[in-house]
One Martini backbone bead per residue (centre of mass of N, CA, C, O) as a GRO file, in nm:
protein
  252
    1MET     BB    1   1.453   2.073  -1.639
    2LYS     BB    2   1.191   1.866  -1.612
    3THR     BB    3   1.120   1.563  -1.458
    4PHE     BB    4   0.916   1.292  -1.529
    5LEU     BB    5   0.744   1.079  -1.306
    6LEU     BB    6   0.660   0.727  -1.315
    7ALA     BB    7   0.431   0.575  -1.089
    8VAL     BB    8   0.389   0.218  -0.999
    9ASP     BB    9   0.121   0.021  -0.839
   10SER     BB   10   0.135  -0.334  -0.846
   11GLY     BB   11  -0.123  -0.505  -0.738
   12ASN     BB   12  -0.362  -0.748  -0.676
   13THR     BB   13  -0.611  -0.548  -0.760
   14HIS     BB   14  -0.438  -0.295  -0.850
   15VAL     BB   15  -0.332  -0.026  -1.077
   16LYS     BB   16  -0.132   0.239  -0.974
   17TRP     BB   17  -0.090   0.583  -1.080
   18GLY     BB   18   0.169   0.851  -1.153
   19LEU     BB   19   0.248   1.188  -1.235
   20HIS     BB   20   0.549   1.361  -1.185
   21ASP     BB   21   0.726   1.703  -1.142
   22GLU     BB   22   0.896   1.702  -0.845
   23ARG     BB   23   0.627   1.831  -0.670
   24ASN     BB   24   0.363   1.710  -0.827
   25TRP     BB   25   0.072   1.590  -0.916
   26LEU     BB   26  -0.078   1.560  -1.237
   27LYS     BB   27  -0.159   1.240  -1.241
   28GLN     BB   28  -0.410   0.992  -1.179
   29GLY     BB   29  -0.467   0.625  -1.141
   30ALA     BB   30  -0.687   0.319  -1.203
   31VAL     BB   31  -0.681  -0.037  -1.233
   32VAL     BB   32  -0.753  -0.358  -1.286
   33GLN     BB   33  -0.609  -0.648  -1.219
   34GLY     BB   34  -0.613  -0.849  -1.513
   35ASP     BB   35  -0.764  -0.660  -1.696
   36PRO     BB   36  -0.795  -0.606  -2.035
   37GLY     BB   37  -0.933  -0.325  -1.998
   38GLY     BB   38  -0.716  -0.211  -1.810
   39LYS     BB   39  -0.488  -0.210  -2.020
   40ALA     BB   40  -0.634  -0.042  -2.232
   41LEU     BB   41  -0.655   0.207  -2.050
   42LEU     BB   42  -0.366   0.258  -1.999
   43GLU     BB   43  -0.279   0.304  -2.293
   44ARG     BB   44  -0.461   0.553  -2.338
   45GLU     BB   45  -0.364   0.726  -2.110
   46TRP     BB   46  -0.045   0.718  -2.186
   47GLN     BB   47  -0.062   0.863  -2.462
   48ASP     BB   48  -0.105   1.156  -2.307
   49LEU     BB   49   0.170   1.156  -2.199
   50GLY     BB   50   0.455   1.257  -2.108
   51GLU     BB   51   0.777   1.198  -2.124
   52PRO     BB   52   0.937   1.000  -1.918
   53GLY     BB   53   1.244   0.999  -1.729
   54CYS     BB   54   1.099   0.815  -1.510
   55ILE     BB   55   1.044   0.465  -1.398
   56VAL     BB   56   0.860   0.349  -1.117
   57VAL     BB   57   0.823   0.003  -0.958
   58SER     BB   58   0.565  -0.181  -0.790
   59ASN     BB   59   0.556  -0.548  -0.788
   60VAL     BB   60   0.312  -0.813  -0.652
   61ALA     BB   61   0.159  -0.967  -0.921
   62GLY     BB   62   0.376  -1.085  -1.098
   63LEU     BB   63   0.481  -1.172  -1.419
   64GLN     BB   64   0.244  -1.085  -1.594
   65ALA     BB   65   0.229  -0.800  -1.488
   66LYS     BB   66   0.514  -0.721  -1.588
   67ALA     BB   67   0.481  -0.769  -1.883
   68ASP     BB   68   0.250  -0.578  -1.931
   69LEU     BB   69   0.402  -0.327  -1.850
   70SER     BB   70   0.652  -0.354  -2.035
   71GLU     BB   71   0.487  -0.308  -2.290
   72LEU     BB   72   0.399  -0.020  -2.221
   73PHE     BB   73   0.688   0.101  -2.167
   74SER     BB   74   0.813   0.071  -2.466
   75ARG     BB   75   0.737   0.359  -2.576
   76TRP     BB   76   0.975   0.441  -2.399
   77LYS     BB   77   1.314   0.516  -2.317
   78ALA     BB   78   1.276   0.446  -2.024
   79GLU     BB   79   1.396   0.250  -1.774
   80PRO     BB   80   1.266   0.061  -1.560
   81GLN     BB   81   1.219   0.061  -1.192
   82TRP     BB   82   1.246  -0.222  -0.997
   83ILE     BB   83   1.147  -0.266  -0.687
   84ILE     BB   84   1.340  -0.340  -0.393
   85ALA     BB   85   1.427  -0.427  -0.103
   86THR     BB   86   1.638  -0.294   0.147
   87ALA     BB   87   1.851  -0.233   0.411
   88TYR     BB   88   1.879   0.079   0.283
   89GLN     BB   89   1.648   0.376   0.257
   90CYS     BB   90   1.546   0.686   0.293
   91GLY     BB   91   1.607   0.640   0.624
   92VAL     BB   92   1.550   0.317   0.613
   93ARG     BB   93   1.564   0.040   0.808
   94ASN     BB   94   1.593  -0.318   0.742
   95TYR     BB   95   1.494  -0.595   0.968
   96TYR     BB   96   1.479  -0.808   0.775
   97ALA     BB   97   1.632  -1.106   0.737
   98ASP     BB   98   1.536  -1.061   0.428
   99PRO     BB   99   1.509  -0.763   0.274
  100ALA     BB  100   1.391  -0.859  -0.018
  101GLN     BB  101   1.127  -1.013   0.094
  102LEU     BB  102   1.004  -0.750   0.111
  103GLY     BB  103   0.758  -0.580  -0.009
  104SER     BB  104   0.771  -0.309  -0.228
  105ASP     BB  105   0.505  -0.176  -0.108
  106ARG     BB  106   0.593  -0.169   0.195
  107TRP     BB  107   0.856  -0.010   0.151
  108ALA     BB  108   0.732   0.245   0.015
  109ALA     BB  109   0.550   0.312   0.262
  110LEU     BB  110   0.765   0.347   0.477
  111ILE     BB  111   0.911   0.580   0.338
  112ALA     BB  112   0.665   0.777   0.332
  113ALA     BB  113   0.612   0.773   0.639
  114TRP     BB  114   0.882   0.884   0.739
  115GLU     BB  115   0.857   1.152   0.593
  116LEU     BB  116   0.603   1.237   0.752
  117GLN     BB  117   0.702   1.170   1.062
  118ARG     BB  118   0.994   1.119   1.204
  119GLN     BB  119   0.868   0.867   1.362
  120GLY     BB  120   0.699   0.649   1.527
  121CYS     BB  121   0.497   0.401   1.342
  122LEU     BB  122   0.213   0.289   1.183
  123VAL     BB  123   0.168   0.084   0.888
  124VAL     BB  124  -0.138   0.072   0.698
  125ASP     BB  125  -0.266  -0.184   0.459
  126VAL     BB  126  -0.593  -0.199   0.296
  127GLY     BB  127  -0.652  -0.488   0.120
  128THR     BB  128  -0.645  -0.799   0.042
  129ALA     BB  129  -0.444  -0.736   0.245
  130MET     BB  130  -0.310  -0.672   0.573
  131THR     BB  131  -0.077  -0.442   0.674
  132ILE     BB  132   0.149  -0.412   0.986
  133ASP     BB  133   0.391  -0.169   1.041
  134ALA     BB  134   0.707  -0.090   1.216
  135LEU     BB  135   0.829   0.210   1.335
  136SER     BB  136   1.081   0.387   1.455
  137ASP     BB  137   1.238   0.675   1.571
  138THR     BB  138   1.497   0.594   1.362
  139GLY     BB  139   1.389   0.429   1.097
  140GLU     BB  140   1.303   0.135   1.190
  141PHE     BB  141   1.210  -0.175   1.057
  142LEU     BB  142   1.087  -0.415   1.285
  143GLY     BB  143   0.815  -0.508   1.154
  144GLY     BB  144   0.525  -0.735   1.073
  145ILE     BB  145   0.184  -0.798   0.963
  146ILE     BB  146  -0.041  -1.040   0.818
  147THR     BB  147  -0.388  -1.015   0.688
  148PRO     BB  148  -0.675  -1.044   0.594
  149GLY     BB  149  -0.891  -0.864   0.447
  150PHE     BB  150  -1.210  -0.786   0.442
  151ASP     BB  151  -1.300  -0.968   0.189
  152LEU     BB  152  -1.134  -1.210   0.243
  153MET     BB  153  -1.238  -1.284   0.519
  154ARG     BB  154  -1.532  -1.326   0.431
  155LYS     BB  155  -1.485  -1.528   0.194
  156THR     BB  156  -1.346  -1.753   0.360
  157LEU     BB  157  -1.582  -1.809   0.551
  158THR     BB  158  -1.819  -1.863   0.333
  159GLU     BB  159  -1.672  -2.086   0.160
  160ASN     BB  160  -1.643  -2.296   0.427
  161ILE     BB  161  -1.957  -2.209   0.497
  162ALA     BB  162  -2.246  -2.274   0.348
  163SER     BB  163  -2.460  -2.115   0.533
  164LEU     BB  164  -2.301  -1.867   0.449
  165LYS     BB  165  -2.336  -1.508   0.390
  166SER     BB  166  -2.174  -1.197   0.257
  167ASP     BB  167  -2.402  -1.020   0.184
  168GLY     BB  168  -2.374  -0.742   0.327
  169GLY     BB  169  -2.402  -0.555   0.601
  170ARG     BB  170  -2.329  -0.423   0.940
  171LEU     BB  171  -2.230  -0.234   1.188
  172CYS     BB  172  -2.229  -0.368   1.528
  173ASP     BB  173  -2.228  -0.425   1.850
  174TYR     BB  174  -2.501  -0.634   1.833
  175PRO     BB  175  -2.551  -0.875   1.635
  176ASP     BB  176  -2.879  -1.007   1.479
  177SER     BB  177  -2.722  -1.115   1.224
  178THR     BB  178  -2.519  -1.280   1.004
  179VAL     BB  179  -2.420  -1.052   0.827
  180ASP     BB  180  -2.352  -0.856   1.067
  181ALA     BB  181  -2.147  -1.050   1.202
  182ILE     BB  182  -1.945  -1.074   0.979
  183TYR     BB  183  -1.892  -0.771   0.924
  184SER     BB  184  -1.811  -0.705   1.230
  185GLY     BB  185  -1.596  -0.907   1.260
  186ALA     BB  186  -1.396  -0.798   1.038
  187VAL     BB  187  -1.361  -0.506   1.168
  188HIS     BB  188  -1.265  -0.601   1.451
  189ALA     BB  189  -1.016  -0.775   1.353
  190LEU     BB  190  -0.862  -0.538   1.213
  191ALA     BB  191  -0.862  -0.334   1.447
  192GLY     BB  192  -0.742  -0.521   1.669
  193ALA     BB  193  -0.465  -0.559   1.524
  194VAL     BB  194  -0.380  -0.265   1.524
  195GLU     BB  195  -0.407  -0.220   1.844
  196ARG     BB  196  -0.199  -0.446   1.924
  197MET     BB  197   0.034  -0.313   1.777
  198ALA     BB  198   0.034  -0.050   1.939
  199VAL     BB  199   0.096  -0.172   2.220
  200LEU     BB  200   0.365  -0.280   2.142
  201LEU     BB  201   0.500  -0.016   2.032
  202THR     BB  202   0.461   0.147   2.293
  203THR     BB  203   0.670  -0.019   2.450
  204THR     BB  204   0.903   0.031   2.274
  205LEU     BB  205   0.901   0.359   2.258
  206GLY     BB  206   0.729   0.510   2.512
  207HIS     BB  207   0.497   0.585   2.294
  208ALA     BB  208   0.245   0.661   2.114
  209PRO     BB  209   0.148   0.581   1.799
  210ASP     BB  210   0.095   0.653   1.508
  211CYS     BB  211  -0.131   0.622   1.220
  212ILE     BB  212  -0.113   0.488   0.882
  213VAL     BB  213  -0.362   0.475   0.628
  214SER     BB  214  -0.408   0.260   0.353
  215GLY     BB  215  -0.608   0.187   0.104
  216GLY     BB  216  -0.924   0.060   0.013
  217GLY     BB  217  -1.004   0.029   0.350
  218ALA     BB  218  -0.932   0.294   0.511
  219GLN     BB  219  -1.218   0.432   0.548
  220GLN     BB  220  -1.338   0.183   0.704
  221LEU     BB  221  -1.127   0.157   0.944
  222GLN     BB  222  -1.036   0.426   1.085
  223PRO     BB  223  -1.313   0.492   1.266
  224GLN     BB  224  -1.240   0.220   1.457
  225LEU     BB  225  -0.995   0.345   1.582
  226ASN     BB  226  -0.828   0.374   1.911
  227LEU     BB  227  -0.639   0.598   1.753
  228ASP     BB  228  -0.406   0.782   1.586
  229ALA     BB  229  -0.553   0.820   1.267
  230ARG     BB  230  -0.461   0.843   0.909
  231VAL     BB  231  -0.523   0.909   0.584
  232VAL     BB  232  -0.321   0.801   0.294
  233ASP     BB  233  -0.304   0.830  -0.025
  234ASN     BB  234  -0.081   0.668  -0.212
  235LEU     BB  235   0.184   0.579  -0.046
  236VAL     BB  236   0.346   0.424  -0.254
  237LEU     BB  237   0.383   0.645  -0.463
  238ASP     BB  238   0.535   0.836  -0.273
  239GLY     BB  239   0.776   0.633  -0.220
  240LEU     BB  240   0.868   0.608  -0.517
  241ILE     BB  241   0.960   0.904  -0.552
  242LEU     BB  242   1.184   0.896  -0.330
  243ILE     BB  243   1.349   0.662  -0.460
  244ALA     BB  244   1.398   0.809  -0.735
  245ARG     BB  245   1.551   1.056  -0.613
  246GLU     BB  246   1.785   0.908  -0.490
  247SER     BB  247   1.883   0.718  -0.731
  248SER     BB  248   1.891   1.001  -0.935
  249GLU     BB  249   1.929   1.280  -0.798
  250ILE     BB  250   1.656   1.433  -0.766
  251SER     BB  251   1.513   1.719  -0.714
  252PRO     BB  252   1.237   1.860  -0.529
   0.00000   0.00000   0.00000
């Protein structure tokens, strides 16, 4: 008998979710984080789901987000599994000084990336913040960096300099307007951070790493990277399914 798995990625901007039947995604969705209408939409959509035998959650959006989700989960018998990063899981070793301090979304994404690659790579999540994490050829999470994401970078700049406006803009080699300069600067800053980390990881590995890009800004960033990079949607959800399988010994 199949066990239905409900995976939930509760991030700073969106709550993404998917129902999995041990082999494939049956349904996926997303709502805006913290929006009362989003919570109501989740309630309506989840009313039509089959009873999940397992609920696995990454929540980096704080206590209120956790409380709201817990209320929605209470309709089912399964107790939600709230993921935290550990020293070792699903073939990935966590070299963070305090393993549990690593965000659960980054941890799930690293696990999904390792399952896809089985070799050293960069794992990039372009959301409210952009994270760039490094995996070794033996599945070790070496560490990573965090920068403002595309929208946050532009917002921070324009909020602190009254004469600047962030609306509009396009990517140009040599911008000749302020809005294009801000837009292009943000794209180049994010792409440059990824490419610099790729140089560092190349030195560590002895070969150029592939790059897996996920998150809301993935499609915007990937074409600007001068390295082998592919977009993988919902990487965190894929990692949550792998964690659920290992922890509950559910067969793929």
